[in-house]
N, C-alpha and C positions, 0 to 999 in steps of 0.2 A: 289462469296463466301464471300468477304469482306462486301458487302452491306447487305447480309443476316445476317451475324454475328453481324452487328451493331444493328439489331433488337432483338437479343437474350437477355433474361434476364441476370442479372449479373452472376448467378451461371453457366449457360451454357457457357457464354463467357469465364469464368475462366477455365472451362474444356477444351475448344478449345485451349486456350493459353497453357495449360499444354501439350496437345498433340503435340503442334508445337514447342517444346523446341529445336529441332534441328535447327530451324530458328531464335532462340532468340539471340539478341545482348544485352549485359549488359554494360551500360555506367556509370562510376563513375564520379561525379562532385564535387570533393573536393574544398573548398574555395581557391582561388588564386593558383590553381593547387598544393596545398600542399598534402602530403601523409597522414596526420593525420587530424582528424575532427577539425574544428574550435571550439575554446573554448570561450563561451560567459559567462561573469561574470556580474551579476546584483543584486541589493539589493532586499530583500524580499518586498512584497507588491507592486512591480512595475509591468508593463505590458510587457509581452514577445511576440514579433512578429518575426516569422521566415519565411523568403522567401524560398520557396522550391528550386527554381532554380535561377541562375544569369541571367541577361538580355540577355547574349550571348548564352544561352542554346537553342538547336534546339526545334522547336514546333512540337509536334506529333499530328497526326490526330486520331480521335476517341479515345481520351486518357482518362484514369481514374487515380485518385490520391489517395494514401493511406499514412497516417501518423501513425507511431508507436513510442512507448516510452519505453525505458529500464531504470528503476530507478537506481540511483547511487549505491544503496545497492545491486543490483542484477547484476551489470555490470561484476563483477569478477567470479560469479558462473555459468555463461552460461545460465541463465534463459531466457525463451522466451519473446520477446517484447510484450508490451500491445498494442492492436489495438485501435487507437483513433477514434472510429466511423467507419461506413461502408465506402467503397470506394465511391467517388463521381466522376461524369463525368464532363469533362472540355468542355465548349462550345466555339466554335470559336469566336474571337473578344474580349473576356474577359479572355483570356488564363492566362496572368501573374497575373491579379487581383484576380483570384480565387484559387491560389495555395499557399496562405499564411496560416500559423498556428498562431492563436492568443490566448493567455491566459491572461485575464484581470488582475488577481492578482496572482502572483507566491508566493510560499512558499518553505520551505525546502523540502517538499515532491515532488516538481517539478524538483529537481536536477536529472540529468541523460542525456541519449542520445536520441535525437529525430531524426528519420529517415523518409525521404520523398521518396516515390517511385512513379514514373509516368510510366504507361504502355500504349503503343499505337503503331501506325504505322509510319514508316519513310522509304521512298523510297521502298515500297512494302515489307518491312521487319517488323516483330514484334520486338520491342525494349523496354527496360526499362531505365529510367533515375533515378539515386539514389543520394541523398545528405544527409549527417548526420551532426548533431551539438551536441557538448557537452555543457551542460548548468550547470553553477555553481551559486548557490544562497547563498548570505551571509547576515548576520544580520547587517544592516546599522545603527541600533540604538545603537550598543555596542561601547562604547568608554570610555576612562579613563581620568579624569580631574586631572592634576598635576599642583601644584604651582611650581614656579621656584625659586631657591636660588643659588647664586654663591659666591665664595670666593677664596682667594689665600691661599696657605700653610702658616700656622701660624696666620691667622686672626681669629677673633671671628665672627661667622656667625649666623644670626637669621633665625630660621625655623618658618614660620608664620602659625598660626592656630587660626581662629576666629570662635567661635560658632555661630549658627543661632540666630537671634534676638528673635525668638519665645521662649517661656518658655520651657525648657527641662523637661521631666518627671523625677521623683526622681530616684536616682541611684539604681541599684540592691542591694538587701540585702548583706551586707558584703563588698560592693565596695565603693570607694571614689567618691566624687562628682567631681573629677578632671579627665581629660582624661589620657590615657596612650600613650606614644610615643614609636614607634617601628621602626626598620630598616628591610628591606627585604633582606634576605641572603639565596641564594640557594633555592628560592621559598618559604621560610618560614619567618614569622614575628618574630623578636627577640626583646624583650622588652629592652629599654635602659633607660627610665626615666618616672616617678619615679620608681626605682627598688624596689622589695620586700625586705625589710631590715630584716635580721635575727638578733638575739640578738648578740651584739658585733661587727656588721658590720656597715659600713657607706653607705649612699645612693649613690651608683655609684662611679665613679672615679673623681667626682668633675668637669668634663668638661662640663656637661649639667646643666643648671639652668633655672628657669622660667624667661621670659623676663619682666613680669609685676607681681611680686609676690603680690603687693597690690591691683591688679585689676583682679584677676583670673576669675571673672564672665564673663567678656567681652573679655578677651584675653588669649588664651592658648598657645601662642607662647613660644618657648624656645630658648636659646642662647647656641651654642656649641663653646667652647673656643679652640683656637689653632688647627684649623682643619688641617688634613693631606690629602694626596691623597686617602688614604684608606677610608676616611669618605664619599667619593662620593657614591651616591646611592639614593634609594627611601625611604622616611620616611613617617610614618602614625601617625596621631593624632586621636585616637579613644575614643569615649565615649559611655558607655552602660547604658541605663536607663531601668526602668521597662517596658515601652511600646514602646521604640524606640531605634534604633542603629544609631549612627552618626559618620562620620569620614571625614578627609581631608588628602590628600597626597601631599608631597613636594619632588621634585627632586633636590638634592644638587649636584652641580658640583664644585669640588675643583681643581683649576688650580695651576700649579707650580709657584713659585715666579719668576717674570721676572728678567732676568739678564741684566745688562747694556751692550749695544752693544759696542764692542771695538771701539776705535777711528777710524774714517773713513780712516785716512791716516796712520794707524799703518803699519809699514814696507815699506811704500811708500815715506816717507819724508826724503829720503837720497839724497845727491848731485848727479849730473850727474857723471858717472864714469870717472875717469881720463884717458887721452889719453895714449897710449902705448909708447914705446921707440921711439927715433927719427928715427930708422931704418925703422919704418913702415910708415913714413910720405909720402914717394913717392907713395906707394900703396894706402894710404888714400886719397891723392890728386886725383889720378886716379878714385877711387871709387866715390868721390864727383862729379867730372866732368861728369862721366857717368850717375850718378843719376840725376843731374841737366838737362842734355840733354834729357834723357828719360822722365823725368817729363814734360819738356817743350812741347814736341810734343804730349804727352798724354793729356795735358791741352789744346793744340791747337785743338785736335780732339774733345774734349768735347765742347769747346766754339764755334767751327765752326758749330756744329750741330744746334744751336739755331736759328741763323739768317744768312743763307748761302748767302744771296744776298746783305748784307750791309757791310760797312767798319768795320774792326775789328782791334784792337791793344791792346796788353798787354805785360807786362814785366814778363816773367817767373822767372827771378832772384829775382824780388821784391816779388812776391807771395810766392815763395819757401822760401825766407829769413824770412818772417813773420811767416810762418808755422814752420820753423825750430826753430825760437825763442820760439814759443809756445811749441814745442817739448821739449825744455829745461826743462819745468815744467810739462810735461805730464808723467804719469806712467800707468802701467797695460795695459788694453785693449786699452786705448786712445793712449798710446805710440805706440803700435803695429799698430793701424789703421793709425796714422800719418806717420809712417815709410813706410807702404805699399803704401799710397797715394803718398808719395814723392819718391817712387822707391828706398828706402834706404835699405841696409841690416839691420837686427835686431841688436840692441845694437851696432851700429857703434860708438864706444866710442870716436873716433877722429873727429867726425862730426863737432862739434862746434869749435874746434881748427882749423880745415881745413877751415871753413867758415871765421874765423878771418884772417887766412893767405891770403885767396883769396881777402878779402876786402882790405887788406894792399897792395897787388899787383896791385889792380885796382885803388888805390887812385889817381894816376896821371891823369887818363883818365875818370874813372867812379866813381862817388861818391855814395856810398851805406850807408844809415843811418837808424838807428832804434831808436824807443823811446817807452816809457811806460807811460800811464796816468792811474791813478787809484783813486778810491774813498777813502777818509780817513778811511772809515769803513772797507775796505779790508786790512787785515794785510798780506802783502807779506812776504814770508819767506826770511830770511837774505841770505841764500845760493842762492836763485834765484836772489836776488838783486846783490849779488857779482858776480855771473856767467854771468848775463846779461851785467854788466859793463865790465867784462873781455873779453867776446867773442863778444858782439854786441855793445859795447861802448854806452850802453843805461842806463841812470840813471833815475829811476822812478820819475815822477812828479805827485803831487796830484791835483785832480780835485776840483773845488769849488762848492758851492751850487747854483751858477749862471749858467744856461744852456747856455746863450748867451756868457758869458765870457769864458766858456769852449770851445765852438765852435771857438771863436776867437783865443784862445791860440793854439788850434790844427791846425787851418788853417794857422796861422802865422808861425808855425814850419815847416809845409809842404811847404809853399811858399818859406821859406828861404832855404830849402834843394833842391828845384827844380828850382832855379833861377826865381821864380815868374811865372813859367809856369803853375803850379797848385796851385790855391789860394782858392778853395772852395770845399774841400773834404767833409765837413759835413756842413749841414745847422743848426743843433742843436744837442745837446747831451742830451739824455733822463736822467731823474733823477734816473732811474733804472740802468743806466750804472755804473758798478763798475770797469771795466778794459778795456783798449784799447791798443792793440799792433799795432804799425805803422812801416812801412818800406818804404823808398823812394830810387829811383834809378835815377840818373841824368847823362846824357852823352851829351857831346858837341864835335863832331868830325869834323875836317876840311877835305875837299876833298884833296887828294894828287895830283890830277890834276883838275884844275879849269874849270868851264864852261864859256861860253861867258857871258859877263855882260849885253848884250842888252836884252831888254824885248821882249818876243815872246809868241804867242799863237798858239795852235795846236788843231785839233779835237780829242776828246777822245771818243771811242766807248764803250757805257755802255752795261750792260747785257741785257737790254731791246731792244737793237738795235738802240738806239738814239745816235746821234752825238752831243757832247757838246764841246764848245770852252773853253779850260783851259790854264792858264799860264804854260809855260814849261821851263825847263833847256835844253840848246842846245849847242852842240859843233860839228863842222864838222870834227874835227881831235882829237878825244878823244882816248887815249890809255887805253885799258882795255882787260881783258880776258872774252870772251863770247863764248858759244857753246851750242849745244843741249846735255843735260845730259840724258843718258839712265836710270840713277838711279831714277830720278823723272819724266822722260819723259816730260821735259819742256825745253824751251829755257832759259838759265841762263846767267846773266851778273854779274860780280864782280866789285864793286866800292870800292877801298881801301880808308880808312879813317885814321886819326891820332889815336893814342891810341891802336894800334895793333887790329883794328876793321875793318870789311869789311861789306859793305851793299850788300846783294845778292837780285837781282830782278829775280823772277821766273815767266815766261810768259807761260800760258797754250797754247794749240794748236790753240784755237780760243777764241772769246769773249763770248761764250755760257756758261750758268750756268753749264751745264753738264760737259764741259771740265774743268771748274774751280773746281768743286766738285771732279772730278777724280784726279786732281793734289793734292788737299788737302788730299784726302784719302790715297795718296801714301807717305805723309810726316810722316816719323817716324825717330827715332834716327839713325838707321843703314843706311837708304837710304840718309838722309841729310849728315851724316858724310862722306859717300862715295862720295857724290856730292862735298862737300867742298874739300876733298883730290884731286878729279879730277880737280876742278877749280884751286887749288894751283899749279898744274902741267901744266895747260894750259898757253901757252905763250900769252903775250899781243899783240895786234895789233891795228892799228889806225882804228877807225870806226866813223861813224856819229851817234851820240847819242842824243836821245830826251827822257827826263824824265818829267813827270808832277810835278809841284811844289805841295808839300803836306803840309797841316796843319791839322793834325788829333788830335782830343781830344775826347777820348772814355771813358765812365763810364760803369763799369760792376759790376753787383750784383753777388757775388760769392757764395751766400748761396746755390742755387740749384746745382751749379757745385760741391761744396764740398760734398754735399749729394750724387751726382752721383759717386764721386770718393771714396766713402766708408767712409766718415767722418760725417755721420749723428749723431754719438755718441757725437760730439761736441755740438749738440743742446739739448741733453738729458743727463744731469748729467755726464759730462766728468770727468775723473780722472786727476785732475790738482794738485795733492798733492805735486809735486815738486815746484809748484808756491806759493801755500798757503795751509797749513795743517789745516786750520780752518774747523770745522764742521758747515757749513752754511745751513740754511733752509729758502728759497729754495737754492739749490746749484748753483754754477756758471754754466752758459750755454751760448753758442754762440747765440747772438741775431741779429748780423749784420756782414756782411763781404763785404767790398767794395774795388774796384780797379779802379784807374784812371790813364790813360796813355795818353801821349802827344808826338807827333812826328812832326818835321818840317823839310822839305826838301827844302833848299834854295841854292842860288849861293855860299854861304859860306861853307855849309856842312850840316851835319845832327845833329839836336839837339833833344834830346828825354828825357822825364822824366816820372816817374811813381810813384805812391804811393799805397800801399796796407794796408788795415786796417782790423783788426778782432775785433769786439765788440761782446765781447766775441767772232850725230857725223857729224852734218852739221855745217858749220860756216856761218855767215851772214855779209855782208859788212856794215850793220847798225843795231843799236839796238834802237827800239822805244817802250817804255812802254806806249802805247796810247790805252790800253784796260785793263780790270781787271787783276791784278797781285797779287802775294804773295811777301811780303818783309821780309827779314831776316837779322837782325843786329847781326852779329857773332863776338864774341870776342875770340882771341887766348888764352888768359890767362884762361878764363872760359872754353874754348874749347866747347863752346855752345852758344846759342842765348841770347843776352841781351833783345831784343825786337822781337816779331813776330806779323804779321798782314796781312791783305789783303786790297787792295784798289779796290773798285768797282766804286767809283765816287769821284774823287779828290775834 
């Protein structure tokens, strides 16, 4: 039956299809599966090409295609669509190429809905595929040319109008040879100049005048005096002659008079709030100690992530001190960010007083010093100068115009405060540097129990599995507390030093990097405090002790670490109005942050120094630290670490 039907003329085949409606499947193919017809907008006189079906549409056999068109004007009244030519048959092999509708040049009459219907056979069924398009045609040549004029409230603004160079025809009878200026209001043109003057009236309100009264032939511009926001709009300069009509349009925008921005530090240039009554000092001291300890191990966590297999050493008390000194001059969001990074409660008014008290208590064993260097062009606020001297014993010093001399001054100050352990903090000082805050920490503690004086070497097992010979400190009868601590899951030994300070050595289970990382990941404020209390209660016993001699000198760039700790604001326009209330352009921003730490472990004891800058339940008969370990220099008065580090290769 199908083969015979294929030979029938179109009229008969149409009749057969109608009789087979019970078998007809009707398939809609909207664009991108949308429920509405796709809308195509194109300019007049362009070419319209409509593909009947997407490439994914099924191909029908013995198919015919019909295109119909419903004009836009008839879409709403239900008129029958117009057939665009008789149905055509689709030949196999050129299926997709033969089902496009093309109109070479479209016009407004071509607006409407185009519908493509393909009828054929699919899997022994008679089916139809249908797709529709809504076509919108617009006049691409229609546009409006406007000149632009701008002004601020109260200014005199010129509205430009220049007649064509060609000779204009004579004006209409009864009209002037000058143009008329109008403003468009509510869709109508309202004449503003020159106005038609009745007897006893003046020409307008005097706000509009010709820009070039002596040369009106070539320039028809006008000047509007004392413009207001209400004067914004579209103006027309129109001239009417006997045989021609000519005009120009100007769009005027009147902006409000800019107001001066308030001073950048308005409301922020007040001193740091005074500390409360003495009754709060005890709680304030505890808050500071807790914050310092929490900050120390948070900082250790950040620093340890960068290079987990190398030696590391830093002084959290030095880094926190220089940031707290900066906090003295921080305000607004910068103050909040610094407090958060330092693990401090917001607006801890007794902070700087407590830092001063802590420095005084440490004076006999730990020297903590601060200093300020600044460019002469930076005017530090007097309150910051006074409070820096009061709380941090820092008197600002001015930099010179000589970069080498500035570097020498800074390095000499650092060397003097660290017993010449750190002599080269900076190589040079950029001419753009306007402020440097410095802090140094120096500790020299003696062993409470001495090691043997004889020189010895012992093998040290590195993370790579290599054995290297290193000089060691040795004692066959050393009295110390040592035990396995469940809080940090490591073997711990405590070595008492002078100055109420203890050196803790924490040994992981093995010399593997994995065990070292697991130990470091467990180091936080709570676990270490619990470990310290546990070790303080552990009785001392005589043991054979072997420690590698250490001479560490580590330089750390703190810029990335500060960013990780939420202090990226320091690099982008920080609020330092408590430091200087100047409106600077560009404003102050942190350009460099360095930390240098030194630690020496010898027969005499432990000597350590650091400098920070901002620009802008088993016991063991022996204890041998001959594999990678973590060291912790803990001070009772700080109730926290002075120095933290790891040793992977002495």
